[in-house]
C-alpha positions, 0 to 999 in steps of 0.5 A: 887877492879876493877869490873867484867866488867874492867877486862873483858874489859881489857882481851878483848882488849888486845886480840883485839889489838894484832895480835898474839891472835886469840881467847879467852874463859874462863872457871871455876866457873865464867861460871859455872851457879850452882856457886854463884858469889863472889869477890874471884872467879878467871878469868880463861882465854885462849888466843889462840895464833899462837905462844907462843915464843915472850910471853915467851921471854918478860914476862913483857907483862903480866904487862898490866893486872894490878899491880901485887902482886904475880905470879906463872908460874906452867909450869916452876915449873913443869920443875924444879921438873923434869916433861916434858913440851913443852913450844911451845904448851901452857904455864899459868901464875897465876897472883894475884894482889893487888886490889885482882883481880885473873886471870889464863892466859893460852896461847895455840896455836890453836891445843892445845886450840881447844883440851881443849876447847872441852873436857870441857863444862864449857868453853864459848867462848869470842872472835874468829877472825877467827872463829876456835872455834865451839860454844858450847851449854850453859855452863854446869858442868855435866863434874864435876857431881859426878860419880856412883861408880861400886861395885869394886870401892866402895869396894875398897874405903872401903878397902883402907879407913880402912886399911890405919887407920892402919898407922895412928894409929901406926904413933901416937903410935910412936909419928910420927905426921907428918907421921900419919897426912899425911896418915890421911889428904891424902889417909884416907881422899881421901877416906872418900871425895869420899864416902861422895860424892858418898852419896851426889850422890845417894841422888841427883841422881848423878846430881850435883858436889860437888866442888873441895876437897868437897868445897860445902859439907856444902851446900849438907850435912845435918847439922849433918853429915856436923858437924861430917865432921868438926870434922874430922880436928884436931890439933896436940894434940894427944888426939884431933887427936884421936877424930878426927879419930873416928868420921872419922870412924863414918862418913864413916860408916854412908855414906857408909851404905847409898851408899851401901843400895842405889845402892845394894852393900854389905859393909864390917862390918867385915873390920870395925869392925876389924880395929875399934877394932884396933884402939881402943886397939892402942889407950888404949895401950892394944895391947898384 
């Protein structure tokens, strides 16, 4: 596996030797002072370019970065699925190399790049041939810190969590596993993750990030709460699925109670009780 120095030298040397590339900056976990480095971190790189057309006319130029195992062009995929895209302003290649390194490389014209650069405090300037990029302060992940919820957001999260569980229960009862799993692992889990983030936030004065999709939960939750969260993941066995559902309810109740008490918000106990009773009746097939 090529070292960080080898990859960074390669990225910068390609940029220095190509007159179309006027600046380079990096963002993501490699510039985040609060993320421990490991061999799996991507290199999130942007080349600020004079134009994009020539880079797209012969895409084989990306082979300069190494022996590619697989590449994704997300902008191209977006267009294929009906989303609008302006390739004249920006384009991205996600490249995984056979040695295990990964480079997420974007090319952006100056106007596009400057807007994006200034909107993310993790960005770090690496090269600037024309002095077009302003120096930001030391990279920080403050933009990704957990945000304190309003009371309306708190109540909305609670309501969405408990409401969507009725769909999970019906899906299980009807033996509609794909539907039940989707409802549980998308809308329900989204609200559970949000409440856990707020729980971490109130305990840390909203001064950190819990990571994308809760990837740092293990770091910031107590062992007991993290074990509960782990048990919200189920297999296709319905008995195990029900265990995960009720474990999610128990965990949500605990963290929501903490958030409500710390922020002075009212937790709707009746909503919790009524849906829990409904879930028990569906599980036991005792609905009349």
